[in-house]
C-alpha positions, 0 to 999 in steps of 0.5 A: 483523486481516487482510483481510475473510474474503470477500476472504481466501478470494478471494485464497487461492483465486487463489493456489492456482489460480496454483500449480496452473497452475505459474505461477512469478510472478503478481501479488496486487495492482497498484499503479496510478498513473494520474498523478504530480501531487499537491496536497501536497509531502510531504518523503518523496515522490519522485513529485512530482519528475518534470518538469512535462510528466510531472506533467500526464499522466493515464492513460486509463481504458481503459488502466488497466483493460486493464493490470489485466485483462492481469495478472489481479490480484484487488486494485488500489491506486490511488495517485499522486500524488493520484488524486482529481486525475484527472478520470476517477478515479470512472469508473476505480473503477467499471470495476474494481469492475464486474470484481470487483476489490478497489479501494483508493483511496489519498488524502490526503483533501483532495479527498474532500469535493468528490469523494465524491458520485461514489462508491458504497459497495461491498464491493469498494471502500475509501478508503485515507487516508494518516495519518502521525501525530497532528496535529502529526506528520502536518502536519509529514510533509505539510509543510502545517498543517491537513491532519490535521484535514481528513483526519479530517473526511473519514474521518468523512464517509466512514464516515457514508455507509457506505464502508469506510475504511482508513488507511495510516501510514508511520513514519520515523526520528523515530518512537518506540514511543510515537508509533506507539502513539498514532496507531494507538490513535487510528485504531483506538479513536477514529476507528474505521477499518475497518483500518490498514496500516503501513509503515516508510519506505524511502529510495528514490532520488527522495525529497528527504529521505534522512535521515528513513528507517528502517534494518532494525535500527531498524524491527525495534526500533520495531515490536517495542516498539510491538507489545508488551503486546497492542497487535498483537492489539488493533489492526485491522491490514490485514496477515498475521500473518507480515508483522507477524512480519517487521516485528518481526524474528521471521522473514525473507523474500526480496523478491517485488516481482513480486507487487505490481507498479507500473503507471504512465503509463510502463508496468510499473516495474522492479523495484517502485514504489520503484525505477525500472530501466526499464519493461516493456510488459506484466506478463508481460514484467516478470515473465519478463524482469526479473533478480529475482535482482539485487534484495533485501537482500544483492544490491542496496545500494539494497535494504539497508534496505527492509522495505516491504510491496510486496516482503515482504507478498506473500512472507508471503501465499504462506507463509501460503497454503502452510501449514495452520497459518499459514492457521488462524493468519491466520483466528484473528487478531483 
């Protein structure tokens, strides 16, 4: 299942308007990081490796909203760090929702019980809870016992209160088709979240554990096997069909990281949220002054094993919008 119909139509119309204006590069979604601090120390995370003075910084609400408005993206993913540690996170969400931006608040869910009363259900807002496996595997991934059970309880409470809940699951070298199927079956059939996002782990430079990430061949084999037997069509996956084809190795795409840019307390990150080759003050500077031809598989060795959604999902979206057949296929996806 791709994104909800109203959201799909909004994004599709947005892409067509940009093309009619002959804009070569434009954002679909902003990865907004209003802080890097977190209440967990996950083995695969490089964000918490920043020095203490950086981890103490909090982006003002006005700055966050201005960045989203400046670039014009219709969707915002608020990440970090743990965004619920930001003292004005609810105000930030309200300001973006008031501007009819589709907001996904990425969280490990530990602070949801303390913060949930500050939020209101809206078709423009969804919790995006990170769940990287069933109990034992998830707790090992976040390096703390009990986190899985707390996250599941928080998801159930959010759903009880009428919030839209999505999940984000990253798979690593230790995963198998069986572990992929087990966690997605659980999220889809037992926890019954609205939609699920999946991503192969990528060995970016700041991640402390470099041995846990997947290569391209491993990624394709993993998802091809996990998607077999009708699973792909049964799961409520929050991806375009072409991106799922890409994960299976049925099709290949170039990276379009400029379409999911990252904005943090440092500014607009070049070229994406997984690599830091400097920062730009505005989105237009990021889009126009970055040498995008230098990045991607076969161009930069750091990109050799990357199949992350921040680079390749937008390419799949552009290919979908540009094809009537693929657009109808996306609309028909279960």
